[in-house]
MARLOVO-622014 format. One record per residue (C-alpha): residue in one letter; x, y, z. Coordinates in pm, whole numbers. Layout:
<pts>
<pt><r>a</r><xx>X</xx><yy>Y</yy><zz>Z</zz></pt>
...
</pts>
This chain:
<pts>
<pt><r>m</r><xx>-4</xx><yy>-9</yy><zz>6</zz></pt>
<pt><r>i</r><xx>146</xx><yy>346</yy><zz>-98</zz></pt>
<pt><r>r</r><xx>-9</xx><yy>651</yy><zz>86</zz></pt>
<pt><r>k</r><xx>129</xx><yy>1022</yy><zz>146</zz></pt>
<pt><r>l</r><xx>321</xx><yy>1034</yy><zz>486</zz></pt>
<pt><r>t</r><xx>216</xx><yy>1305</yy><zz>760</zz></pt>
<pt><r>e</r><xx>384</xx><yy>1438</yy><zz>1063</zz></pt>
<pt><r>t</r><xx>265</xx><yy>1135</yy><zz>1250</zz></pt>
<pt><r>d</r><xx>493</xx><yy>939</yy><zz>1034</zz></pt>
<pt><r>r</r><xx>805</xx><yy>1134</yy><zz>1121</zz></pt>
<pt><r>q</r><xx>959</xx><yy>866</yy><zz>1363</zz></pt>
<pt><r>a</r><xx>907</xx><yy>578</yy><zz>1156</zz></pt>
<pt><r>a</r><xx>1024</xx><yy>752</yy><zz>831</zz></pt>
<pt><r>m</r><xx>1338</xx><yy>879</yy><zz>1005</zz></pt>
<pt><r>d</r><xx>1415</xx><yy>540</yy><zz>1164</zz></pt>
<pt><r>f</r><xx>1378</xx><yy>387</yy><zz>843</zz></pt>
<pt><r>v</r><xx>1602</xx><yy>627</yy><zz>624</zz></pt>
<pt><r>s</r><xx>1844</xx><yy>660</yy><zz>931</zz></pt>
<pt><r>e</r><xx>1965</xx><yy>294</yy><zz>869</zz></pt>
<pt><r>k</r><xx>2153</xx><yy>408</yy><zz>560</zz></pt>
<pt><r>p</r><xx>2245</xx><yy>790</yy><zz>653</zz></pt>
<pt><r>a</r><xx>2471</xx><yy>829</yy><zz>359</zz></pt>
<pt><r>e</r><xx>2218</xx><yy>701</yy><zz>92</zz></pt>
<pt><r>n</r><xx>1966</xx><yy>900</yy><zz>231</zz></pt>
<pt><r>l</r><xx>2141</xx><yy>1230</yy><zz>296</zz></pt>
<pt><r>f</r><xx>1889</xx><yy>1424</yy><zz>86</zz></pt>
<pt><r>i</r><xx>1572</xx><yy>1274</yy><zz>242</zz></pt>
<pt><r>i</r><xx>1692</xx><yy>1303</yy><zz>595</zz></pt>
<pt><r>g</r><xx>1805</xx><yy>1672</yy><zz>521</zz></pt>
<pt><r>d</r><xx>1474</xx><yy>1746</yy><zz>352</zz></pt>
<pt><r>i</r><xx>1267</xx><yy>1599</yy><zz>641</zz></pt>
<pt><r>e</r><xx>1473</xx><yy>1767</yy><zz>881</zz></pt>
<pt><r>m</r><xx>1440</xx><yy>2102</yy><zz>712</zz></pt>
<pt><r>y</r><xx>1074</xx><yy>2097</yy><zz>563</zz></pt>
<pt><r>g</r><xx>900</xx><yy>1829</yy><zz>756</zz></pt>
<pt><r>f</r><xx>581</xx><yy>1687</yy><zz>598</zz></pt>
<pt><r>d</r><xx>343</xx><yy>1983</yy><zz>553</zz></pt>
<pt><r>n</r><xx>554</xx><yy>2229</yy><zz>355</zz></pt>
<pt><r>p</r><xx>413</xx><yy>2265</yy><zz>5</zz></pt>
<pt><r>i</r><xx>763</xx><yy>2256</yy><zz>-116</zz></pt>
<pt><r>q</r><xx>798</xx><yy>1880</yy><zz>-74</zz></pt>
<pt><r>t</r><xx>578</xx><yy>1566</yy><zz>-53</zz></pt>
<pt><r>l</r><xx>652</xx><yy>1214</yy><zz>68</zz></pt>
<pt><r>w</r><xx>502</xx><yy>886</yy><zz>5</zz></pt>
<pt><r>g</r><xx>537</xx><yy>575</yy><zz>186</zz></pt>
<pt><r>d</r><xx>517</xx><yy>215</yy><zz>49</zz></pt>
<pt><r>f</r><xx>405</xx><yy>-23</yy><zz>328</zz></pt>
<pt><r>t</r><xx>385</xx><yy>-403</yy><zz>358</zz></pt>
<pt><r>e</r><xx>54</xx><yy>-577</yy><zz>432</zz></pt>
<pt><r>s</r><xx>151</xx><yy>-583</yy><zz>813</zz></pt>
<pt><r>g</r><xx>191</xx><yy>-195</yy><zz>788</zz></pt>
<pt><r>m</r><xx>579</xx><yy>-190</yy><zz>790</zz></pt>
<pt><r>l</r><xx>747</xx><yy>85</yy><zz>585</zz></pt>
<pt><r>r</r><xx>947</xx><yy>-56</yy><zz>294</zz></pt>
<pt><r>g</r><xx>1010</xx><yy>243</yy><zz>54</zz></pt>
<pt><r>i</r><xx>997</xx><yy>616</yy><zz>32</zz></pt>
<pt><r>l</r><xx>939</xx><yy>834</yy><zz>-243</zz></pt>
<pt><r>l</r><xx>1017</xx><yy>1218</yy><zz>-191</zz></pt>
<pt><r>k</r><xx>916</xx><yy>1512</yy><zz>-415</zz></pt>
<pt><r>f</r><xx>1110</xx><yy>1818</yy><zz>-368</zz></pt>
<pt><r>t</r><xx>968</xx><yy>2095</yy><zz>-626</zz></pt>
<pt><r>d</r><xx>1037</xx><yy>1882</yy><zz>-968</zz></pt>
<pt><r>n</r><xx>1284</xx><yy>1634</yy><zz>-826</zz></pt>
<pt><r>f</r><xx>1201</xx><yy>1291</yy><zz>-699</zz></pt>
<pt><r>i</r><xx>1400</xx><yy>1068</yy><zz>-488</zz></pt>
<pt><r>v</r><xx>1331</xx><yy>694</yy><zz>-432</zz></pt>
<pt><r>y</r><xx>1472</xx><yy>477</yy><zz>-149</zz></pt>
<pt><r>a</r><xx>1390</xx><yy>131</yy><zz>-71</zz></pt>
<pt><r>p</r><xx>1647</xx><yy>-139</yy><zz>44</zz></pt>
<pt><r>d</r><xx>1447</xx><yy>-439</yy><zz>-49</zz></pt>
<pt><r>e</r><xx>1146</xx><yy>-543</yy><zz>-247</zz></pt>
<pt><r>f</r><xx>897</xx><yy>-251</yy><zz>-289</zz></pt>
<pt><r>d</r><xx>619</xx><yy>-148</yy><zz>-546</zz></pt>
<pt><r>a</r><xx>818</xx><yy>0</yy><zz>-805</zz></pt>
<pt><r>k</r><xx>519</xx><yy>37</yy><zz>-1047</zz></pt>
<pt><r>g</r><xx>309</xx><yy>229</yy><zz>-774</zz></pt>
<pt><r>l</r><xx>601</xx><yy>464</yy><zz>-709</zz></pt>
<pt><r>a</r><xx>633</xx><yy>507</yy><zz>-1082</zz></pt>
<pt><r>d</r><xx>270</xx><yy>575</yy><zz>-1142</zz></pt>
<pt><r>i</r><xx>282</xx><yy>886</yy><zz>-892</zz></pt>
<pt><r>m</r><xx>578</xx><yy>1046</yy><zz>-1108</zz></pt>
<pt><r>n</r><xx>409</xx><yy>939</yy><zz>-1445</zz></pt>
<pt><r>r</r><xx>88</xx><yy>1157</yy><zz>-1319</zz></pt>
<pt><r>d</r><xx>314</xx><yy>1462</yy><zz>-1197</zz></pt>
<pt><r>r</r><xx>326</xx><yy>1756</yy><zz>-1461</zz></pt>
<pt><r>d</r><xx>617</xx><yy>1891</yy><zz>-1280</zz></pt>
<pt><r>f</r><xx>843</xx><yy>1572</yy><zz>-1303</zz></pt>
<pt><r>k</r><xx>1168</xx><yy>1652</yy><zz>-1444</zz></pt>
<pt><r>f</r><xx>1453</xx><yy>1471</yy><zz>-1226</zz></pt>
<pt><r>l</r><xx>1491</xx><yy>1158</yy><zz>-1064</zz></pt>
<pt><r>s</r><xx>1764</xx><yy>1062</yy><zz>-820</zz></pt>
<pt><r>g</r><xx>1857</xx><yy>767</yy><zz>-599</zz></pt>
<pt><r>i</r><xx>2076</xx><yy>458</yy><zz>-560</zz></pt>
<pt><r>e</r><xx>2106</xx><yy>292</yy><zz>-944</zz></pt>
<pt><r>a</r><xx>1987</xx><yy>-46</yy><zz>-830</zz></pt>
<pt><r>i</r><xx>1687</xx><yy>113</yy><zz>-672</zz></pt>
<pt><r>i</r><xx>1626</xx><yy>361</yy><zz>-989</zz></pt>
<pt><r>r</r><xx>1656</xx><yy>65</yy><zz>-1238</zz></pt>
<pt><r>q</r><xx>1365</xx><yy>-106</yy><zz>-1059</zz></pt>
<pt><r>v</r><xx>1135</xx><yy>200</yy><zz>-1132</zz></pt>
<pt><r>e</r><xx>1272</xx><yy>251</yy><zz>-1503</zz></pt>
<pt><r>p</r><xx>1043</xx><yy>7</yy><zz>-1662</zz></pt>
<pt><r>y</r><xx>723</xx><yy>163</yy><zz>-1542</zz></pt>
<pt><r>l</r><xx>808</xx><yy>531</yy><zz>-1643</zz></pt>
<pt><r>n</r><xx>640</xx><yy>662</yy><zz>-1927</zz></pt>
<pt><r>e</r><xx>940</xx><yy>835</yy><zz>-2067</zz></pt>
<pt><r>k</r><xx>1318</xx><yy>773</yy><zz>-2088</zz></pt>
<pt><r>p</r><xx>1552</xx><yy>1036</yy><zz>-1922</zz></pt>
<pt><r>a</r><xx>1704</xx><yy>1282</yy><zz>-2148</zz></pt>
<pt><r>e</r><xx>2010</xx><yy>1296</yy><zz>-1975</zz></pt>
<pt><r>p</r><xx>2069</xx><yy>976</yy><zz>-1775</zz></pt>
<pt><r>r</r><xx>2354</xx><yy>1075</yy><zz>-1571</zz></pt>
<pt><r>v</r><xx>2510</xx><yy>810</yy><zz>-1329</zz></pt>
<pt><r>l</r><xx>2781</xx><yy>883</yy><zz>-1082</zz></pt>
<pt><r>h</r><xx>3011</xx><yy>690</yy><zz>-844</zz></pt>
<pt><r>y</r><xx>2881</xx><yy>719</yy><zz>-489</zz></pt>
<pt><r>a</r><xx>3121</xx><yy>686</yy><zz>-201</zz></pt>
<pt><r>k</r><xx>3105</xx><yy>714</yy><zz>210</zz></pt>
<pt><r>c</r><xx>3376</xx><yy>767</yy><zz>462</zz></pt>
<pt><r>e</r><xx>3308</xx><yy>664</yy><zz>837</zz></pt>
<pt><r>r</r><xx>3660</xx><yy>678</yy><zz>977</zz></pt>
<pt><r>a</r><xx>3925</xx><yy>942</yy><zz>1015</zz></pt>
<pt><r>d</r><xx>4229</xx><yy>720</yy><zz>1084</zz></pt>
<pt><r>q</r><xx>4347</xx><yy>743</yy><zz>681</zz></pt>
<pt><r>l</r><xx>4313</xx><yy>1092</yy><zz>669</zz></pt>
<pt><r>q</r><xx>4616</xx><yy>1285</yy><zz>594</zz></pt>
<pt><r>k</r><xx>4801</xx><yy>1490</yy><zz>861</zz></pt>
<pt><r>v</r><xx>4855</xx><yy>1868</yy><zz>756</zz></pt>
<pt><r>p</r><xx>5225</xx><yy>1954</yy><zz>795</zz></pt>
<pt><r>d</r><xx>5285</xx><yy>2240</yy><zz>1045</zz></pt>
<pt><r>s</r><xx>5395</xx><yy>2471</yy><zz>757</zz></pt>
<pt><r>i</r><xx>5039</xx><yy>2448</yy><zz>603</zz></pt>
<pt><r>e</r><xx>4746</xx><yy>2658</yy><zz>752</zz></pt>
<pt><r>v</r><xx>4426</xx><yy>2542</yy><zz>642</zz></pt>
<pt><r>k</r><xx>4159</xx><yy>2802</yy><zz>734</zz></pt>
<pt><r>r</r><xx>3772</xx><yy>2777</yy><zz>797</zz></pt>
<pt><r>a</r><xx>3579</xx><yy>2996</yy><zz>553</zz></pt>
<pt><r>v</r><xx>3323</xx><yy>3259</yy><zz>697</zz></pt>
<pt><r>p</r><xx>3046</xx><yy>3419</yy><zz>474</zz></pt>
<pt><r>e</r><xx>3258</xx><yy>3692</yy><zz>399</zz></pt>
<pt><r>d</r><xx>3484</xx><yy>3465</yy><zz>214</zz></pt>
<pt><r>a</r><xx>3218</xx><yy>3330</yy><zz>-28</zz></pt>
<pt><r>e</r><xx>3335</xx><yy>3577</yy><zz>-324</zz></pt>
<pt><r>r</r><xx>3695</xx><yy>3435</yy><zz>-291</zz></pt>
<pt><r>i</r><xx>3575</xx><yy>3073</yy><zz>-289</zz></pt>
<pt><r>v</r><xx>3377</xx><yy>3116</yy><zz>-579</zz></pt>
<pt><r>e</r><xx>3647</xx><yy>3299</yy><zz>-770</zz></pt>
<pt><r>q</r><xx>3874</xx><yy>3004</yy><zz>-692</zz></pt>
<pt><r>l</r><xx>3646</xx><yy>2746</yy><zz>-815</zz></pt>
<pt><r>q</r><xx>3584</xx><yy>2939</yy><zz>-1116</zz></pt>
<pt><r>g</r><xx>3963</xx><yy>2908</yy><zz>-1188</zz></pt>
<pt><r>i</r><xx>3943</xx><yy>2525</yy><zz>-1192</zz></pt>
<pt><r>p</r><xx>3860</xx><yy>2382</yy><zz>-1514</zz></pt>
<pt><r>e</r><xx>3659</xx><yy>2095</yy><zz>-1369</zz></pt>
<pt><r>f</r><xx>3423</xx><yy>2361</yy><zz>-1219</zz></pt>
<pt><r>a</r><xx>3437</xx><yy>2603</yy><zz>-1507</zz></pt>
<pt><r>t</r><xx>3056</xx><yy>2495</yy><zz>-1634</zz></pt>
<pt><r>s</r><xx>2921</xx><yy>2463</yy><zz>-1261</zz></pt>
<pt><r>t</r><xx>2665</xx><yy>2696</yy><zz>-1160</zz></pt>
<pt><r>l</r><xx>2832</xx><yy>2876</yy><zz>-885</zz></pt>
<pt><r>n</r><xx>2680</xx><yy>3156</yy><zz>-728</zz></pt>
<pt><r>v</r><xx>2826</xx><yy>3385</yy><zz>-451</zz></pt>
<pt><r>e</r><xx>2506</xx><yy>3479</yy><zz>-269</zz></pt>
<pt><r>r</r><xx>2429</xx><yy>3110</yy><zz>-240</zz></pt>
<pt><r>n</r><xx>2763</xx><yy>3023</yy><zz>-116</zz></pt>
<pt><r>r</r><xx>2747</xx><yy>3314</yy><zz>137</zz></pt>
<pt><r>e</r><xx>2421</xx><yy>3190</yy><zz>266</zz></pt>
<pt><r>t</r><xx>2504</xx><yy>2826</yy><zz>295</zz></pt>
<pt><r>l</r><xx>2822</xx><yy>2934</yy><zz>517</zz></pt>
<pt><r>r</r><xx>2570</xx><yy>3176</yy><zz>719</zz></pt>
<pt><r>n</r><xx>2310</xx><yy>2918</yy><zz>787</zz></pt>
<pt><r>g</r><xx>2522</xx><yy>2607</yy><zz>865</zz></pt>
<pt><r>s</r><xx>2415</xx><yy>2377</yy><zz>584</zz></pt>
<pt><r>g</r><xx>2759</xx><yy>2373</yy><zz>440</zz></pt>
<pt><r>r</r><xx>3123</xx><yy>2471</yy><zz>530</zz></pt>
<pt><r>t</r><xx>3450</xx><yy>2516</yy><zz>373</zz></pt>
<pt><r>w</r><xx>3809</xx><yy>2489</yy><zz>470</zz></pt>
<pt><r>y</r><xx>4053</xx><yy>2660</yy><zz>231</zz></pt>
<pt><r>i</r><xx>4444</xx><yy>2748</yy><zz>188</zz></pt>
<pt><r>e</r><xx>4542</xx><yy>3091</yy><zz>66</zz></pt>
<pt><r>e</r><xx>4842</xx><yy>3239</yy><zz>-72</zz></pt>
<pt><r>g</r><xx>4897</xx><yy>3620</yy><zz>-83</zz></pt>
<pt><r>g</r><xx>4536</xx><yy>3680</yy><zz>9</zz></pt>
<pt><r>k</r><xx>4410</xx><yy>3458</yy><zz>-266</zz></pt>
<pt><r>i</r><xx>4228</xx><yy>3125</yy><zz>-186</zz></pt>
<pt><r>i</r><xx>4439</xx><yy>2857</yy><zz>-406</zz></pt>
<pt><r>s</r><xx>4260</xx><yy>2524</yy><zz>-295</zz></pt>
<pt><r>s</r><xx>3927</xx><yy>2408</yy><zz>-60</zz></pt>
<pt><r>a</r><xx>3717</xx><yy>2176</yy><zz>-1</zz></pt>
<pt><r>s</r><xx>3338</xx><yy>2205</yy><zz>106</zz></pt>
<pt><r>s</r><xx>3032</xx><yy>2034</yy><zz>250</zz></pt>
<pt><r>t</r><xx>2663</xx><yy>2080</yy><zz>152</zz></pt>
<pt><r>a</r><xx>2319</xx><yy>1922</yy><zz>247</zz></pt>
<pt><r>e</r><xx>2435</xx><yy>1867</yy><zz>602</zz></pt>
<pt><r>n</r><xx>2204</xx><yy>1719</yy><zz>819</zz></pt>
<pt><r>s</r><xx>2196</xx><yy>1581</yy><zz>1164</zz></pt>
<pt><r>q</r><xx>2357</xx><yy>1238</yy><zz>1048</zz></pt>
<pt><r>s</r><xx>2547</xx><yy>1281</yy><zz>717</zz></pt>
<pt><r>a</r><xx>2690</xx><yy>1553</yy><zz>482</zz></pt>
<pt><r>m</r><xx>2809</xx><yy>1571</yy><zz>133</zz></pt>
<pt><r>i</r><xx>3155</xx><yy>1657</yy><zz>35</zz></pt>
<pt><r>v</r><xx>3188</xx><yy>1905</yy><zz>-272</zz></pt>
<pt><r>g</r><xx>3401</xx><yy>2136</yy><zz>-434</zz></pt>
<pt><r>v</r><xx>3731</xx><yy>1981</yy><zz>-371</zz></pt>
<pt><r>g</r><xx>4012</xx><yy>2159</yy><zz>-609</zz></pt>
<pt><r>t</r><xx>4304</xx><yy>2332</yy><zz>-633</zz></pt>
<pt><r>l</r><xx>4400</xx><yy>2623</yy><zz>-869</zz></pt>
<pt><r>p</r><xx>4596</xx><yy>2468</yy><zz>-1172</zz></pt>
<pt><r>e</r><xx>4924</xx><yy>2637</yy><zz>-1097</zz></pt>
<pt><r>h</r><xx>4926</xx><yy>2513</yy><zz>-742</zz></pt>
<pt><r>q</r><xx>4850</xx><yy>2145</yy><zz>-806</zz></pt>
<pt><r>k</r><xx>5044</xx><yy>1823</yy><zz>-742</zz></pt>
<pt><r>k</r><xx>5119</xx><yy>1945</yy><zz>-376</zz></pt>
<pt><r>g</r><xx>4843</xx><yy>1746</yy><zz>-181</zz></pt>
<pt><r>l</r><xx>4660</xx><yy>2095</yy><zz>-85</zz></pt>
<pt><r>a</r><xx>4307</xx><yy>1980</yy><zz>-150</zz></pt>
<pt><r>s</r><xx>4374</xx><yy>1649</yy><zz>24</zz></pt>
<pt><r>y</r><xx>4472</xx><yy>1878</yy><zz>355</zz></pt>
<pt><r>c</r><xx>4175</xx><yy>2105</yy><zz>324</zz></pt>
<pt><r>m</r><xx>3958</xx><yy>1766</yy><zz>270</zz></pt>
<pt><r>s</r><xx>4123</xx><yy>1611</yy><zz>572</zz></pt>
<pt><r>v</r><xx>4051</xx><yy>1915</yy><zz>801</zz></pt>
<pt><r>l</r><xx>3682</xx><yy>1945</yy><zz>683</zz></pt>
<pt><r>c</r><xx>3623</xx><yy>1565</yy><zz>721</zz></pt>
<pt><r>k</r><xx>3785</xx><yy>1519</yy><zz>1054</zz></pt>
<pt><r>e</r><xx>3564</xx><yy>1803</yy><zz>1183</zz></pt>
<pt><r>l</r><xx>3257</xx><yy>1648</yy><zz>1024</zz></pt>
<pt><r>l</r><xx>3324</xx><yy>1273</yy><zz>1165</zz></pt>
<pt><r>s</r><xx>3398</xx><yy>1446</yy><zz>1500</zz></pt>
<pt><r>e</r><xx>3020</xx><yy>1555</yy><zz>1508</zz></pt>
<pt><r>g</r><xx>2919</xx><yy>1219</yy><zz>1435</zz></pt>
<pt><r>k</r><xx>2825</xx><yy>1264</yy><zz>1080</zz></pt>
<pt><r>m</r><xx>2881</xx><yy>1010</yy><zz>807</zz></pt>
<pt><r>l</r><xx>3049</xx><yy>1154</yy><zz>473</zz></pt>
<pt><r>c</r><xx>2955</xx><yy>1109</yy><zz>132</zz></pt>
<pt><r>l</r><xx>3050</xx><yy>1224</yy><zz>-219</zz></pt>
<pt><r>f</r><xx>3000</xx><yy>1175</yy><zz>-602</zz></pt>
<pt><r>y</r><xx>3274</xx><yy>1149</yy><zz>-862</zz></pt>
<pt><r>d</r><xx>3291</xx><yy>1039</yy><zz>-1212</zz></pt>
<pt><r>n</r><xx>3661</xx><yy>1069</yy><zz>-1267</zz></pt>
<pt><r>p</r><xx>3865</xx><yy>770</yy><zz>-1181</zz></pt>
<pt><r>d</r><xx>4164</xx><yy>969</yy><zz>-1079</zz></pt>
<pt><r>a</r><xx>3948</xx><yy>1145</yy><zz>-810</zz></pt>
<pt><r>g</r><xx>3821</xx><yy>814</yy><zz>-708</zz></pt>
<pt><r>v</r><xx>4177</xx><yy>682</yy><zz>-624</zz></pt>
<pt><r>i</r><xx>4241</xx><yy>999</yy><zz>-430</zz></pt>
<pt><r>y</r><xx>3918</xx><yy>954</yy><zz>-231</zz></pt>
<pt><r>k</r><xx>3979</xx><yy>601</yy><zz>-151</zz></pt>
<pt><r>r</r><xx>4320</xx><yy>659</yy><zz>-36</zz></pt>
<pt><r>i</r><xx>4203</xx><yy>873</yy><zz>229</zz></pt>
<pt><r>g</r><xx>3924</xx><yy>630</yy><zz>374</zz></pt>
<pt><r>f</r><xx>3625</xx><yy>673</yy><zz>113</zz></pt>
<pt><r>v</r><xx>3481</xx><yy>329</yy><zz>-3</zz></pt>
<pt><r>d</r><xx>3236</xx><yy>299</yy><zz>-296</zz></pt>
<pt><r>i</r><xx>2855</xx><yy>205</yy><zz>-192</zz></pt>
<pt><r>g</r><xx>2721</xx><yy>208</yy><zz>-522</zz></pt>
<pt><r>k</r><xx>2637</xx><yy>446</yy><zz>-819</zz></pt>
<pt><r>w</r><xx>2389</xx><yy>720</yy><zz>-795</zz></pt>
<pt><r>c</r><xx>2155</xx><yy>822</yy><zz>-1076</zz></pt>
<pt><r>m</r><xx>2079</xx><yy>1196</yy><zz>-1156</zz></pt>
<pt><r>w</r><xx>1824</xx><yy>1141</yy><zz>-1445</zz></pt>
<pt><r>t</r><xx>1693</xx><yy>1458</yy><zz>-1621</zz></pt>
<pt><r>f</r><xx>1357</xx><yy>1410</yy><zz>-1830</zz></pt>
<pt><r>k</r><xx>1214</xx><yy>1650</yy><zz>-2082</zz></pt>
<pt><r>d</r><xx>955</xx><yy>1918</yy><zz>-1980</zz></pt>
<pt><r>k</r><xx>607</xx><yy>1787</yy><zz>-1998</zz></pt>
</pts>
């Protein structure tokens, strides 16, 4: 049985998704921030005959996320998306999304699939040399952080926004640690979509002329140690195998692949 979830379902829903805090980073964060009554999002639960929750579908504006660790009503959840005129994006662990795919009325126009990794331990994170100073960013650093990322080819096409970055640093939904030289940020690592249990690592990079010195790894080590000390599981997406090697060296392990599918506007 599938039905909309309400505030009375909060504990059951949170218990369900908290079993996999990395895989459910976005669902946990959206429930904590917006709850079940905010018009910006809607949640559905797929229940067994005995009333146990076995799957969750979350709609945030035009983006759907599916989570179900075992057998679930893939067709029923797909039908909800098929009927929704706002439906444009579908995200989730690839093994779960592939079960929904046969029941979708349309194929994704952009079926992007990324590697998904998590980190639960700090013992493999690199020690920062005494000669290197890694600083925590404040909202006033937002413009310099965006300027630095725009100077890195991998982020050249990203939609970087100074005001959004400043607000993230201000409201605590993300943080950045960086290294500077001559007043200019040359390397940084950030978190985003933070919730009480997990955080996404993003924006890890160094300006081309300062690469091959391990600077981004130092920024990431400080960032990850701080988050892990707060009891948060870390996760990240990557599609570059070379980046994957670096992440695994400092303690990240692959937990599958993550679909980020874009559909044509209805």
